[in-house]
C-alpha positions as CSV (number, residue, x, y, z in Angstrom):
1,X,-86.8,143.9,21.4
2,X,-83.5,143.9,19.6
3,X,-80.6,143.1,22.0
4,X,-76.9,144.0,21.6
5,X,-76.1,140.4,22.6
6,X,-78.3,137.5,23.5
7,X,-78.3,133.8,24.3
8,X,-80.9,131.0,24.9
9,X,-80.1,127.9,26.9
10,X,-82.2,124.9,27.7
11,X,-81.1,122.6,30.6
12,X,-82.5,119.8,32.8
13,X,-84.3,121.0,35.9
14,X,-81.9,119.4,38.3
15,X,-80.4,121.1,41.5
16,X,-76.9,120.6,40.2
17,X,-77.7,122.9,37.2
18,X,-78.8,125.9,39.4
19,X,-75.2,127.0,39.9
20,X,-74.5,126.5,36.2
21,X,-77.3,128.8,35.3
22,X,-76.5,131.6,37.7
23,X,-72.8,131.5,36.9
24,X,-73.5,131.5,33.1
25,X,-75.6,134.6,33.4
26,X,-73.0,136.3,35.6
27,X,-70.2,135.6,33.1
28,X,-72.4,136.8,30.2
29,X,-72.9,140.2,32.0
30,X,-69.3,140.9,32.4
31,X,-69.1,142.9,29.2
32,X,-71.1,145.6,31.1
33,X,-68.5,145.8,33.8
34,X,-70.9,145.3,36.7
35,X,-69.9,145.8,40.3
36,X,-69.4,142.8,42.5
37,X,-72.7,143.8,44.2
38,X,-74.6,143.9,40.9
39,X,-73.2,140.5,39.9
40,X,-74.3,139.0,43.2
41,X,-77.7,140.5,42.8
42,X,-78.1,138.9,39.4
43,X,-76.7,135.6,40.6
44,X,-79.1,135.5,43.6
45,X,-82.2,136.4,41.5
46,X,-81.3,133.7,38.8
47,X,-80.6,131.1,41.6
48,X,-84.0,131.8,43.2
49,X,-85.9,131.6,39.9
50,X,-84.2,128.4,38.8
51,X,-84.6,126.8,42.2
52,X,-88.4,127.7,42.1
53,X,-88.7,125.9,38.8
54,X,-86.9,122.8,40.0
55,X,-88.6,122.6,43.4
56,X,-92.0,124.0,42.9
57,X,-92.6,123.9,39.1
58,X,-91.3,120.4,38.6
59,X,-91.5,119.2,42.2
60,X,-87.9,117.7,41.8
61,X,-89.1,115.3,39.2
62,X,-87.2,116.8,36.3
63,X,-88.2,118.7,33.2
64,X,-86.7,121.5,31.0
65,X,-85.9,125.0,32.0
66,X,-85.3,127.6,29.3
67,X,-83.0,130.5,30.2
68,X,-82.9,133.6,27.9
69,X,-80.6,136.5,28.5
70,X,-80.2,139.6,26.5
71,X,-78.2,142.8,26.9
72,X,-79.5,146.1,25.7
73,X,-77.4,149.1,26.4
74,X,-76.7,148.9,30.1
75,X,-79.6,146.6,31.0
76,X,-79.6,142.8,31.5
77,X,-82.9,141.1,30.5
78,X,-83.5,137.6,31.9
79,X,-86.3,135.2,31.3
80,X,-86.6,131.8,33.0
81,X,-89.4,129.6,31.8
82,X,-90.5,126.1,32.8
83,X,-93.4,123.8,31.7
84,X,-94.1,122.7,35.3
85,X,-97.3,122.9,37.3
86,X,-97.4,126.7,37.4
87,X,-98.9,128.8,40.2
88,X,-102.6,129.0,40.7
89,X,-102.5,132.4,42.5
90,X,-99.4,134.5,41.5
91,X,-100.5,137.5,43.6
92,X,-100.4,135.3,46.8
93,X,-97.2,133.5,45.8
94,X,-95.2,136.6,45.4
95,X,-96.0,137.7,49.0
96,X,-93.1,137.5,51.5
97,X,-92.9,134.2,53.4
98,X,-95.5,132.4,51.2
99,X,-94.5,128.8,50.5
100,X,-96.2,125.6,49.5
101,X,-93.3,123.6,50.8
102,X,-93.6,124.2,54.6
103,X,-92.2,120.8,55.4
104,X,-88.9,121.6,53.6
105,X,-86.3,124.3,54.2
106,X,-88.0,127.0,52.1
107,X,-88.6,130.5,53.5
108,X,-91.0,131.8,50.9
109,X,-88.7,134.7,50.1
110,X,-87.7,133.8,46.6
111,X,-89.8,136.3,44.7
112,X,-89.2,138.9,47.3
113,X,-85.4,138.5,46.8
114,X,-85.8,138.6,43.1
115,X,-87.8,141.8,43.3
116,X,-85.4,143.5,45.7
117,X,-82.3,142.7,43.7
118,X,-83.6,143.4,40.3
119,X,-85.0,146.6,38.8
120,X,-88.0,144.8,37.2
121,X,-89.8,141.6,38.0
122,X,-92.8,140.0,36.2
123,X,-94.1,136.6,37.0
124,X,-96.7,135.2,34.7
125,X,-98.3,131.9,33.6
126,X,-96.7,130.2,30.7
127,X,-99.1,128.6,28.3
128,X,-100.0,125.8,28.2
129,X,-98.4,125.1,31.6
130,X,-95.6,126.4,33.8
131,X,-94.3,129.8,34.7
132,X,-92.2,132.5,33.2
133,X,-90.1,134.8,35.4
134,X,-88.9,137.9,33.6
135,X,-86.3,140.2,35.3
136,X,-84.2,143.2,34.4
137,X,-81.2,144.7,36.0
138,X,-79.7,148.1,35.1
139,X,-75.9,147.9,35.4
140,X,-74.4,151.1,36.6
141,X,-70.9,149.7,37.0
């Protein structure tokens, strides 16, 4: 796919970088003149995906997260990829309230939030390991 504008960023899977990722994507999208609600939807979805990579993919032990964002017409296309442990059953993992971290403060609503705030969500295994979350948001402004 040919984008009107695009960036790719690699960063360490640390909690401190979650806000960096979501704010970077939000600022990149400003050329589309999104509403505050649209910006908040994008920021929440990116935050959930990056947090999942940090907490579940890498189990807070560090690693690399790759963030790719493209703009085509009025659509923001976001891919967040890690090389962590992946998910053995994606269909189960995307169900509301499913979590593997019951002892921690995780509600199991990450994928549900991503799906509700974005126009498109795809979660798939990344080969040879890890996960790729692909999201799109149509900006109406």
